[in-house]
mmJSON file of the N, C-alpha and C atoms, coordinates in Angstrom:
{"data_MODEL":{"atom_site":{
"group_PDB":["ATOM","ATOM","ATOM","ATOM","ATOM","ATOM","ATOM","ATOM","ATOM","ATOM","ATOM","ATOM","ATOM","ATOM","ATOM","ATOM","ATOM","ATOM","ATOM","ATOM","ATOM","ATOM","ATOM","ATOM","ATOM","ATOM","ATOM","ATOM","ATOM","ATOM","ATOM","ATOM","ATOM","ATOM","ATOM","ATOM","ATOM","ATOM","ATOM","ATOM","ATOM","ATOM","ATOM","ATOM","ATOM","ATOM","ATOM","ATOM","ATOM","ATOM","ATOM","ATOM","ATOM","ATOM","ATOM","ATOM","ATOM","ATOM","ATOM","ATOM","ATOM","ATOM","ATOM","ATOM","ATOM","ATOM","ATOM","ATOM","ATOM","ATOM","ATOM","ATOM","ATOM","ATOM","ATOM","ATOM","ATOM","ATOM","ATOM","ATOM","ATOM","ATOM","ATOM","ATOM","ATOM","ATOM","ATOM","ATOM","ATOM","ATOM","ATOM","ATOM","ATOM","ATOM","ATOM","ATOM","ATOM","ATOM","ATOM","ATOM","ATOM","ATOM","ATOM","ATOM","ATOM","ATOM","ATOM","ATOM","ATOM","ATOM","ATOM","ATOM","ATOM","ATOM","ATOM","ATOM","ATOM","ATOM","ATOM","ATOM","ATOM","ATOM","ATOM","ATOM","ATOM","ATOM","ATOM","ATOM","ATOM","ATOM","ATOM","ATOM","ATOM","ATOM","ATOM","ATOM","ATOM","ATOM","ATOM","ATOM","ATOM","ATOM","ATOM","ATOM","ATOM","ATOM","ATOM","ATOM","ATOM","ATOM","ATOM","ATOM","ATOM","ATOM","ATOM","ATOM","ATOM","ATOM","ATOM","ATOM","ATOM","ATOM","ATOM","ATOM","ATOM","ATOM","ATOM","ATOM","ATOM","ATOM","ATOM","ATOM","ATOM","ATOM","ATOM","ATOM","ATOM","ATOM","ATOM","ATOM","ATOM","ATOM","ATOM","ATOM","ATOM","ATOM","ATOM","ATOM","ATOM","ATOM","ATOM","ATOM","ATOM","ATOM","ATOM","ATOM","ATOM","ATOM","ATOM","ATOM","ATOM","ATOM","ATOM","ATOM","ATOM","ATOM","ATOM","ATOM","ATOM","ATOM","ATOM","ATOM","ATOM"],
"id":[1,2,3,4,5,6,7,8,9,10,11,12,13,14,15,16,17,18,19,20,21,22,23,24,25,26,27,28,29,30,31,32,33,34,35,36,37,38,39,40,41,42,43,44,45,46,47,48,49,50,51,52,53,54,55,56,57,58,59,60,61,62,63,64,65,66,67,68,69,70,71,72,73,74,75,76,77,78,79,80,81,82,83,84,85,86,87,88,89,90,91,92,93,94,95,96,97,98,99,100,101,102,103,104,105,106,107,108,109,110,111,112,113,114,115,116,117,118,119,120,121,122,123,124,125,126,127,128,129,130,131,132,133,134,135,136,137,138,139,140,141,142,143,144,145,146,147,148,149,150,151,152,153,154,155,156,157,158,159,160,161,162,163,164,165,166,167,168,169,170,171,172,173,174,175,176,177,178,179,180,181,182,183,184,185,186,187,188,189,190,191,192,193,194,195,196,197,198,199,200,201,202,203,204,205,206,207,208,209,210,211,212,213],
"type_symbol":["N","C","C","N","C","C","N","C","C","N","C","C","N","C","C","N","C","C","N","C","C","N","C","C","N","C","C","N","C","C","N","C","C","N","C","C","N","C","C","N","C","C","N","C","C","N","C","C","N","C","C","N","C","C","N","C","C","N","C","C","N","C","C","N","C","C","N","C","C","N","C","C","N","C","C","N","C","C","N","C","C","N","C","C","N","C","C","N","C","C","N","C","C","N","C","C","N","C","C","N","C","C","N","C","C","N","C","C","N","C","C","N","C","C","N","C","C","N","C","C","N","C","C","N","C","C","N","C","C","N","C","C","N","C","C","N","C","C","N","C","C","N","C","C","N","C","C","N","C","C","N","C","C","N","C","C","N","C","C","N","C","C","N","C","C","N","C","C","N","C","C","N","C","C","N","C","C","N","C","C","N","C","C","N","C","C","N","C","C","N","C","C","N","C","C","N","C","C","N","C","C","N","C","C","N","C","C","N","C","C","N","C","C"],
"label_atom_id":["N","CA","C","N","CA","C","N","CA","C","N","CA","C","N","CA","C","N","CA","C","N","CA","C","N","CA","C","N","CA","C","N","CA","C","N","CA","C","N","CA","C","N","CA","C","N","CA","C","N","CA","C","N","CA","C","N","CA","C","N","CA","C","N","CA","C","N","CA","C","N","CA","C","N","CA","C","N","CA","C","N","CA","C","N","CA","C","N","CA","C","N","CA","C","N","CA","C","N","CA","C","N","CA","C","N","CA","C","N","CA","C","N","CA","C","N","CA","C","N","CA","C","N","CA","C","N","CA","C","N","CA","C","N","CA","C","N","CA","C","N","CA","C","N","CA","C","N","CA","C","N","CA","C","N","CA","C","N","CA","C","N","CA","C","N","CA","C","N","CA","C","N","CA","C","N","CA","C","N","CA","C","N","CA","C","N","CA","C","N","CA","C","N","CA","C","N","CA","C","N","CA","C","N","CA","C","N","CA","C","N","CA","C","N","CA","C","N","CA","C","N","CA","C","N","CA","C","N","CA","C","N","CA","C","N","CA","C","N","CA","C","N","CA","C","N","CA","C"],
"label_alt_id":[null,null,null,null,null,null,null,null,null,null,null,null,null,null,null,null,null,null,null,null,null,null,null,null,null,null,null,null,null,null,null,null,null,null,null,null,null,null,null,null,null,null,null,null,null,null,null,null,null,null,null,null,null,null,null,null,null,null,null,null,null,null,null,null,null,null,null,null,null,null,null,null,null,null,null,null,null,null,null,null,null,null,null,null,null,null,null,null,null,null,null,null,null,null,null,null,null,null,null,null,null,null,null,null,null,null,null,null,null,null,null,null,null,null,null,null,null,null,null,null,null,null,null,null,null,null,null,null,null,null,null,null,null,null,null,null,null,null,null,null,null,null,null,null,null,null,null,null,null,null,null,null,null,null,null,null,null,null,null,null,null,null,null,null,null,null,null,null,null,null,null,null,null,null,null,null,null,null,null,null,null,null,null,null,null,null,null,null,null,null,null,null,null,null,null,null,null,null,null,null,null,null,null,null,null,null,null,null,null,null,null,null,null],
"label_comp_id":["MET","MET","MET","THR","THR","THR","VAL","VAL","VAL","PRO","PRO","PRO","SER","SER","SER","ASP","ASP","ASP","GLY","GLY","GLY","LYS","LYS","LYS","ARG","ARG","ARG","PRO","PRO","PRO","GLY","GLY","GLY","PRO","PRO","PRO","ARG","ARG","ARG","LEU","LEU","LEU","VAL","VAL","VAL","SER","SER","SER","GLY","GLY","GLY","ASP","ASP","ASP","GLU","GLU","GLU","ALA","ALA","ALA","ILE","ILE","ILE","ALA","ALA","ALA","ASP","ASP","ASP","ALA","ALA","ALA","GLY","GLY","GLY","ARG","ARG","ARG","ALA","ALA","ALA","PRO","PRO","PRO","ALA","ALA","ALA","GLU","GLU","GLU","GLY","GLY","GLY","ARG","ARG","ARG","SER","SER","SER","THR","THR","THR","THR","THR","THR","GLY","GLY","GLY","GLY","GLY","GLY","ARG","ARG","ARG","GLY","GLY","GLY","PRO","PRO","PRO","GLY","GLY","GLY","PRO","PRO","PRO","ALA","ALA","ALA","GLY","GLY","GLY","SER","SER","SER","ARG","ARG","ARG","ARG","ARG","ARG","HIS","HIS","HIS","VAL","VAL","VAL","ASP","ASP","ASP","GLU","GLU","GLU","ILE","ILE","ILE","GLY","GLY","GLY","LEU","LEU","LEU","VAL","VAL","VAL","ARG","ARG","ARG","ALA","ALA","ALA","PRO","PRO","PRO","GLY","GLY","GLY","ARG","ARG","ARG","GLY","GLY","GLY","ALA","ALA","ALA","ARG","ARG","ARG","VAL","VAL","VAL","THR","THR","THR","VAL","VAL","VAL","THR","THR","THR","THR","THR","THR","TRP","TRP","TRP","ALA","ALA","ALA","ARG","ARG","ARG"],
"label_asym_id":["A","A","A","A","A","A","A","A","A","A","A","A","A","A","A","A","A","A","A","A","A","A","A","A","A","A","A","A","A","A","A","A","A","A","A","A","A","A","A","A","A","A","A","A","A","A","A","A","A","A","A","A","A","A","A","A","A","A","A","A","A","A","A","A","A","A","A","A","A","A","A","A","A","A","A","A","A","A","A","A","A","A","A","A","A","A","A","A","A","A","A","A","A","A","A","A","A","A","A","A","A","A","A","A","A","A","A","A","A","A","A","A","A","A","A","A","A","A","A","A","A","A","A","A","A","A","A","A","A","A","A","A","A","A","A","A","A","A","A","A","A","A","A","A","A","A","A","A","A","A","A","A","A","A","A","A","A","A","A","A","A","A","A","A","A","A","A","A","A","A","A","A","A","A","A","A","A","A","A","A","A","A","A","A","A","A","A","A","A","A","A","A","A","A","A","A","A","A","A","A","A","A","A","A","A","A","A","A","A","A","A","A","A"],
"label_entity_id":["1","1","1","1","1","1","1","1","1","1","1","1","1","1","1","1","1","1","1","1","1","1","1","1","1","1","1","1","1","1","1","1","1","1","1","1","1","1","1","1","1","1","1","1","1","1","1","1","1","1","1","1","1","1","1","1","1","1","1","1","1","1","1","1","1","1","1","1","1","1","1","1","1","1","1","1","1","1","1","1","1","1","1","1","1","1","1","1","1","1","1","1","1","1","1","1","1","1","1","1","1","1","1","1","1","1","1","1","1","1","1","1","1","1","1","1","1","1","1","1","1","1","1","1","1","1","1","1","1","1","1","1","1","1","1","1","1","1","1","1","1","1","1","1","1","1","1","1","1","1","1","1","1","1","1","1","1","1","1","1","1","1","1","1","1","1","1","1","1","1","1","1","1","1","1","1","1","1","1","1","1","1","1","1","1","1","1","1","1","1","1","1","1","1","1","1","1","1","1","1","1","1","1","1","1","1","1","1","1","1","1","1","1"],
"label_seq_id":[1,1,1,2,2,2,3,3,3,4,4,4,5,5,5,6,6,6,7,7,7,8,8,8,9,9,9,10,10,10,11,11,11,12,12,12,13,13,13,14,14,14,15,15,15,16,16,16,17,17,17,18,18,18,19,19,19,20,20,20,21,21,21,22,22,22,23,23,23,24,24,24,25,25,25,26,26,26,27,27,27,28,28,28,29,29,29,30,30,30,31,31,31,32,32,32,33,33,33,34,34,34,35,35,35,36,36,36,37,37,37,38,38,38,39,39,39,40,40,40,41,41,41,42,42,42,43,43,43,44,44,44,45,45,45,46,46,46,47,47,47,48,48,48,49,49,49,50,50,50,51,51,51,52,52,52,53,53,53,54,54,54,55,55,55,56,56,56,57,57,57,58,58,58,59,59,59,60,60,60,61,61,61,62,62,62,63,63,63,64,64,64,65,65,65,66,66,66,67,67,67,68,68,68,69,69,69,70,70,70,71,71,71],
"pdbx_PDB_ins_code":[null,null,null,null,null,null,null,null,null,null,null,null,null,null,null,null,null,null,null,null,null,null,null,null,null,null,null,null,null,null,null,null,null,null,null,null,null,null,null,null,null,null,null,null,null,null,null,null,null,null,null,null,null,null,null,null,null,null,null,null,null,null,null,null,null,null,null,null,null,null,null,null,null,null,null,null,null,null,null,null,null,null,null,null,null,null,null,null,null,null,null,null,null,null,null,null,null,null,null,null,null,null,null,null,null,null,null,null,null,null,null,null,null,null,null,null,null,null,null,null,null,null,null,null,null,null,null,null,null,null,null,null,null,null,null,null,null,null,null,null,null,null,null,null,null,null,null,null,null,null,null,null,null,null,null,null,null,null,null,null,null,null,null,null,null,null,null,null,null,null,null,null,null,null,null,null,null,null,null,null,null,null,null,null,null,null,null,null,null,null,null,null,null,null,null,null,null,null,null,null,null,null,null,null,null,null,null,null,null,null,null,null,null],
"Cartn_x":[66.649,66.538,66.088,65.168,64.722,64.889,64.77,64.846,63.607,62.494,61.258,61.291,60.236,60.095,58.722,58.64,57.345,56.721,57.255,56.769,57.604,58.39,59.234,60.707,60.977,62.365,62.506,63.696,63.931,64.33,64.29,64.744,64.88,65.89,66.049,64.96,64.5,63.521,64.121,64.166,64.719,63.606,63.522,62.534,63.312,62.966,63.666,62.662,62.937,62.088,62.761,61.946,62.49,61.455,61.87,60.958,61.031,61.922,62.112,61.082,60.348,59.358,58.09,58.003,56.898,55.601,55.696,54.504,54.527,54.039,54.072,53.243,52.247,51.425,52.175,53.104,53.866,55.219,55.681,57.007,57.221,56.217,56.458,56.565,56.329,56.368,57.789,57.918,59.221,59.874,61.158,61.902,61.597,60.882,60.467,61.453,62.02,62.866,62.113,61.825,61.058,61.918,63.254,64.138,65.021,64.89,65.768,67.102,67.247,68.486,68.651,69.761,70.068,69.785,69.303,69.02,67.846,67.69,66.63,65.23,65.123,63.813,63.044,61.822,61.026,60.778,60.536,60.25,61.47,62.636,63.86,64.226,63.972,64.268,63.377,62.153,61.198,61.744,62.55,63.116,64.098,64.61,65.655,65.192,63.938,63.416,62.103,61.651,60.387,59.181,59.349,58.235,58.74,57.923,58.255,56.96,57.035,55.872,56.266,55.357,55.604,54.374,54.564,53.47,53.864,53.007,53.274,52.352,52.919,52.157,52.35,51.292,51.422,52.105,53.125,53.862,54.886,54.951,55.885,56.829,56.676,57.552,56.97,57.814,57.377,58.177,57.587,58.273,58.313,59.506,59.699,60.147,59.477,59.814,60.145,61.318,61.685,62.063,61.658,61.96,62.381,63.387,63.791,63.968,63.335,63.363,64.567,65.095,66.224,65.829,66.732,66.467,66.938],
"Cartn_y":[102.062,100.754,100.938,100.075,100.039,98.611,98.433,97.097,96.9,96.516,96.277,94.893,94.566,93.252,92.704,91.389,90.758,90.303,90.777,90.404,89.318,88.603,87.526,87.735,88.386,88.53,89.783,90.38,91.551,91.133,92.08,91.808,93.091,93.181,94.399,94.527,95.752,96.066,97.163,96.919,97.871,98.358,99.668,100.272,101.02,100.762,101.388,101.882,103.017,103.554,103.387,103.195,102.967,103.38,104.118,104.501,103.533,102.541,101.624,100.498,100.283,99.209,99.735,99.52,100.084,99.298,98.005,97.167,96.391,97.003,96.389,95.114,94.986,93.787,92.559,92.76,91.64,91.463,92.443,92.383,91.174,90.719,89.579,88.234,88.178,86.916,86.365,85.08,84.414,84.643,84.974,85.177,86.481,87.363,88.628,89.729,90.369,91.532,92.726,93.687,94.846,95.821,95.701,96.621,95.927,94.598,93.86,93.549,93.893,93.645,92.187,91.887,90.518,90.237,91.216,91.019,90.077,89.567,88.6,89.199,90.498,91.131,90.73,91.215,90.91,89.425,88.669,87.232,86.488,86.771,86.125,86.538,87.782,88.268,87.607,87.275,86.674,85.397,84.65,83.401,83.645,84.856,85.141,85.977,86.383,87.213,86.633,87.114,86.633,87.399,88.686,89.516,90.433,90.619,91.571,92.25,93.547,94.299,95.231,95.424,96.287,97.159,98.463,99.417,100.385,100.552,101.449,102.646,103.82,105.061,105.65,105.689,106.205,107.568,107.665,108.911,109.155,108.265,108.468,107.296,106.237,105.084,104.045,103.226,102.135,102.144,101.549,101.389,99.899,99.379,97.979,97.904,97.044,96.854,95.384,95.095,93.707,93.609,92.493,92.241,90.786,90.561,89.197,89.128,88.153,88.04,87.22,87.56,86.823,85.37,84.467,83.035,82.574],
"Cartn_z":[61.463,62.059,63.502,63.927,65.311,65.821,67.128,67.721,68.598,67.975,68.719,69.372,70.087,70.703,70.353,70.204,69.967,71.28,72.388,73.711,74.358,73.556,74.063,73.753,72.624,72.187,71.328,71.329,70.487,69.08,68.189,66.826,66.046,65.179,64.382,63.325,63.124,62.078,61.216,59.931,58.979,58.062,57.892,56.988,55.916,54.659,53.549,52.52,51.933,50.879,49.535,48.496,47.169,46.132,45.139,44.067,42.896,42.955,41.833,41.796,42.864,42.891,42.236,40.942,40.167,40.329,40.542,40.629,41.945,43.003,44.334,44.394,43.548,43.531,43.032,42.116,41.561,42.242,42.997,43.611,44.517,45.305,46.174,45.452,44.154,43.419,43.351,43.503,43.443,42.09,42.089,40.853,40.147,40.801,40.182,40.547,39.565,39.768,39.216,40.058,39.596,38.802,38.919,38.22,37.207,37.075,36.179,36.823,38.108,38.827,39.219,39.878,40.259,41.725,42.461,43.878,44.091,45.321,45.589,45.579,45.746,45.788,47.033,47.182,48.38,48.598,47.527,47.684,48.205,47.653,48.111,49.515,49.85,51.197,52.234,51.858,52.795,53.429,52.691,53.221,54.357,54.477,55.453,56.641,56.641,57.729,58.229,59.387,59.953,59.441,59.18,58.704,57.6,56.581,55.522,55.083,54.913,54.462,53.321,52.393,51.251,51.04,51.126,50.951,49.85,48.867,47.746,47.821,47.633,47.585,46.184,45.361,43.996,43.957,43.114,42.976,44.056,45.066,46.175,46.376,45.607,45.753,46.692,47.26,48.123,49.414,50.443,51.724,52.033,52.258,52.596,54.052,54.828,56.232,56.451,57.03,57.338,58.814,59.422,60.833,60.979,61.799,62.137,63.651,64.277,65.726,66.181,67.347,67.915,68.128,67.926,68.103,69.457],
"occupancy":[1.0,1.0,1.0,1.0,1.0,1.0,1.0,1.0,1.0,1.0,1.0,1.0,1.0,1.0,1.0,1.0,1.0,1.0,1.0,1.0,1.0,1.0,1.0,1.0,1.0,1.0,1.0,1.0,1.0,1.0,1.0,1.0,1.0,1.0,1.0,1.0,1.0,1.0,1.0,1.0,1.0,1.0,1.0,1.0,1.0,1.0,1.0,1.0,1.0,1.0,1.0,1.0,1.0,1.0,1.0,1.0,1.0,1.0,1.0,1.0,1.0,1.0,1.0,1.0,1.0,1.0,1.0,1.0,1.0,1.0,1.0,1.0,1.0,1.0,1.0,1.0,1.0,1.0,1.0,1.0,1.0,1.0,1.0,1.0,1.0,1.0,1.0,1.0,1.0,1.0,1.0,1.0,1.0,1.0,1.0,1.0,1.0,1.0,1.0,1.0,1.0,1.0,1.0,1.0,1.0,1.0,1.0,1.0,1.0,1.0,1.0,1.0,1.0,1.0,1.0,1.0,1.0,1.0,1.0,1.0,1.0,1.0,1.0,1.0,1.0,1.0,1.0,1.0,1.0,1.0,1.0,1.0,1.0,1.0,1.0,1.0,1.0,1.0,1.0,1.0,1.0,1.0,1.0,1.0,1.0,1.0,1.0,1.0,1.0,1.0,1.0,1.0,1.0,1.0,1.0,1.0,1.0,1.0,1.0,1.0,1.0,1.0,1.0,1.0,1.0,1.0,1.0,1.0,1.0,1.0,1.0,1.0,1.0,1.0,1.0,1.0,1.0,1.0,1.0,1.0,1.0,1.0,1.0,1.0,1.0,1.0,1.0,1.0,1.0,1.0,1.0,1.0,1.0,1.0,1.0,1.0,1.0,1.0,1.0,1.0,1.0,1.0,1.0,1.0,1.0,1.0,1.0,1.0,1.0,1.0,1.0,1.0,1.0],
"B_iso_or_equiv":[0.0,0.0,0.0,0.0,0.0,0.0,0.0,0.0,0.0,0.0,0.0,0.0,0.0,0.0,0.0,0.0,0.0,0.0,0.0,0.0,0.0,0.0,0.0,0.0,0.0,0.0,0.0,0.0,0.0,0.0,0.0,0.0,0.0,0.0,0.0,0.0,0.0,0.0,0.0,0.0,0.0,0.0,0.0,0.0,0.0,0.0,0.0,0.0,0.0,0.0,0.0,0.0,0.0,0.0,0.0,0.0,0.0,0.0,0.0,0.0,0.0,0.0,0.0,0.0,0.0,0.0,0.0,0.0,0.0,0.0,0.0,0.0,0.0,0.0,0.0,0.0,0.0,0.0,0.0,0.0,0.0,0.0,0.0,0.0,0.0,0.0,0.0,0.0,0.0,0.0,0.0,0.0,0.0,0.0,0.0,0.0,0.0,0.0,0.0,0.0,0.0,0.0,0.0,0.0,0.0,0.0,0.0,0.0,0.0,0.0,0.0,0.0,0.0,0.0,0.0,0.0,0.0,0.0,0.0,0.0,0.0,0.0,0.0,0.0,0.0,0.0,0.0,0.0,0.0,0.0,0.0,0.0,0.0,0.0,0.0,0.0,0.0,0.0,0.0,0.0,0.0,0.0,0.0,0.0,0.0,0.0,0.0,0.0,0.0,0.0,0.0,0.0,0.0,0.0,0.0,0.0,0.0,0.0,0.0,0.0,0.0,0.0,0.0,0.0,0.0,0.0,0.0,0.0,0.0,0.0,0.0,0.0,0.0,0.0,0.0,0.0,0.0,0.0,0.0,0.0,0.0,0.0,0.0,0.0,0.0,0.0,0.0,0.0,0.0,0.0,0.0,0.0,0.0,0.0,0.0,0.0,0.0,0.0,0.0,0.0,0.0,0.0,0.0,0.0,0.0,0.0,0.0,0.0,0.0,0.0,0.0,0.0,0.0],
"pdbx_formal_charge":[null,null,null,null,null,null,null,null,null,null,null,null,null,null,null,null,null,null,null,null,null,null,null,null,null,null,null,null,null,null,null,null,null,null,null,null,null,null,null,null,null,null,null,null,null,null,null,null,null,null,null,null,null,null,null,null,null,null,null,null,null,null,null,null,null,null,null,null,null,null,null,null,null,null,null,null,null,null,null,null,null,null,null,null,null,null,null,null,null,null,null,null,null,null,null,null,null,null,null,null,null,null,null,null,null,null,null,null,null,null,null,null,null,null,null,null,null,null,null,null,null,null,null,null,null,null,null,null,null,null,null,null,null,null,null,null,null,null,null,null,null,null,null,null,null,null,null,null,null,null,null,null,null,null,null,null,null,null,null,null,null,null,null,null,null,null,null,null,null,null,null,null,null,null,null,null,null,null,null,null,null,null,null,null,null,null,null,null,null,null,null,null,null,null,null,null,null,null,null,null,null,null,null,null,null,null,null,null,null,null,null,null,null],
"auth_seq_id":[1,1,1,2,2,2,3,3,3,4,4,4,5,5,5,6,6,6,7,7,7,8,8,8,9,9,9,10,10,10,11,11,11,12,12,12,13,13,13,14,14,14,15,15,15,16,16,16,17,17,17,18,18,18,19,19,19,20,20,20,21,21,21,22,22,22,23,23,23,24,24,24,25,25,25,26,26,26,27,27,27,28,28,28,29,29,29,30,30,30,31,31,31,32,32,32,33,33,33,34,34,34,35,35,35,36,36,36,37,37,37,38,38,38,39,39,39,40,40,40,41,41,41,42,42,42,43,43,43,44,44,44,45,45,45,46,46,46,47,47,47,48,48,48,49,49,49,50,50,50,51,51,51,52,52,52,53,53,53,54,54,54,55,55,55,56,56,56,57,57,57,58,58,58,59,59,59,60,60,60,61,61,61,62,62,62,63,63,63,64,64,64,65,65,65,66,66,66,67,67,67,68,68,68,69,69,69,70,70,70,71,71,71],
"auth_comp_id":["MET","MET","MET","THR","THR","THR","VAL","VAL","VAL","PRO","PRO","PRO","SER","SER","SER","ASP","ASP","ASP","GLY","GLY","GLY","LYS","LYS","LYS","ARG","ARG","ARG","PRO","PRO","PRO","GLY","GLY","GLY","PRO","PRO","PRO","ARG","ARG","ARG","LEU","LEU","LEU","VAL","VAL","VAL","SER","SER","SER","GLY","GLY","GLY","ASP","ASP","ASP","GLU","GLU","GLU","ALA","ALA","ALA","ILE","ILE","ILE","ALA","ALA","ALA","ASP","ASP","ASP","ALA","ALA","ALA","GLY","GLY","GLY","ARG","ARG","ARG","ALA","ALA","ALA","PRO","PRO","PRO","ALA","ALA","ALA","GLU","GLU","GLU","GLY","GLY","GLY","ARG","ARG","ARG","SER","SER","SER","THR","THR","THR","THR","THR","THR","GLY","GLY","GLY","GLY","GLY","GLY","ARG","ARG","ARG","GLY","GLY","GLY","PRO","PRO","PRO","GLY","GLY","GLY","PRO","PRO","PRO","ALA","ALA","ALA","GLY","GLY","GLY","SER","SER","SER","ARG","ARG","ARG","ARG","ARG","ARG","HIS","HIS","HIS","VAL","VAL","VAL","ASP","ASP","ASP","GLU","GLU","GLU","ILE","ILE","ILE","GLY","GLY","GLY","LEU","LEU","LEU","VAL","VAL","VAL","ARG","ARG","ARG","ALA","ALA","ALA","PRO","PRO","PRO","GLY","GLY","GLY","ARG","ARG","ARG","GLY","GLY","GLY","ALA","ALA","ALA","ARG","ARG","ARG","VAL","VAL","VAL","THR","THR","THR","VAL","VAL","VAL","THR","THR","THR","THR","THR","THR","TRP","TRP","TRP","ALA","ALA","ALA","ARG","ARG","ARG"],
"auth_asym_id":["A","A","A","A","A","A","A","A","A","A","A","A","A","A","A","A","A","A","A","A","A","A","A","A","A","A","A","A","A","A","A","A","A","A","A","A","A","A","A","A","A","A","A","A","A","A","A","A","A","A","A","A","A","A","A","A","A","A","A","A","A","A","A","A","A","A","A","A","A","A","A","A","A","A","A","A","A","A","A","A","A","A","A","A","A","A","A","A","A","A","A","A","A","A","A","A","A","A","A","A","A","A","A","A","A","A","A","A","A","A","A","A","A","A","A","A","A","A","A","A","A","A","A","A","A","A","A","A","A","A","A","A","A","A","A","A","A","A","A","A","A","A","A","A","A","A","A","A","A","A","A","A","A","A","A","A","A","A","A","A","A","A","A","A","A","A","A","A","A","A","A","A","A","A","A","A","A","A","A","A","A","A","A","A","A","A","A","A","A","A","A","A","A","A","A","A","A","A","A","A","A","A","A","A","A","A","A","A","A","A","A","A","A"],
"auth_atom_id":["N","CA","C","N","CA","C","N","CA","C","N","CA","C","N","CA","C","N","CA","C","N","CA","C","N","CA","C","N","CA","C","N","CA","C","N","CA","C","N","CA","C","N","CA","C","N","CA","C","N","CA","C","N","CA","C","N","CA","C","N","CA","C","N","CA","C","N","CA","C","N","CA","C","N","CA","C","N","CA","C","N","CA","C","N","CA","C","N","CA","C","N","CA","C","N","CA","C","N","CA","C","N","CA","C","N","CA","C","N","CA","C","N","CA","C","N","CA","C","N","CA","C","N","CA","C","N","CA","C","N","CA","C","N","CA","C","N","CA","C","N","CA","C","N","CA","C","N","CA","C","N","CA","C","N","CA","C","N","CA","C","N","CA","C","N","CA","C","N","CA","C","N","CA","C","N","CA","C","N","CA","C","N","CA","C","N","CA","C","N","CA","C","N","CA","C","N","CA","C","N","CA","C","N","CA","C","N","CA","C","N","CA","C","N","CA","C","N","CA","C","N","CA","C","N","CA","C","N","CA","C","N","CA","C","N","CA","C","N","CA","C","N","CA","C","N","CA","C"],
"pdbx_PDB_model_num":[1,1,1,1,1,1,1,1,1,1,1,1,1,1,1,1,1,1,1,1,1,1,1,1,1,1,1,1,1,1,1,1,1,1,1,1,1,1,1,1,1,1,1,1,1,1,1,1,1,1,1,1,1,1,1,1,1,1,1,1,1,1,1,1,1,1,1,1,1,1,1,1,1,1,1,1,1,1,1,1,1,1,1,1,1,1,1,1,1,1,1,1,1,1,1,1,1,1,1,1,1,1,1,1,1,1,1,1,1,1,1,1,1,1,1,1,1,1,1,1,1,1,1,1,1,1,1,1,1,1,1,1,1,1,1,1,1,1,1,1,1,1,1,1,1,1,1,1,1,1,1,1,1,1,1,1,1,1,1,1,1,1,1,1,1,1,1,1,1,1,1,1,1,1,1,1,1,1,1,1,1,1,1,1,1,1,1,1,1,1,1,1,1,1,1,1,1,1,1,1,1,1,1,1,1,1,1,1,1,1,1,1,1]
}}}
């Protein structure tokens, strides 16, 4: 976790790696669970953060980055 700034305010940024996200193209879709789990997934998480990024590297899993700026 880091605490970057957008030039006006700080905010925590969390980066996490996961090999379970098999289809990064479909993962951001609403109601989509890439593992069959009950978690909100990237689409559900988007409602609670300001920025979300998902990068998939074939054979290496995926990297999810979320940032929320101070209000």
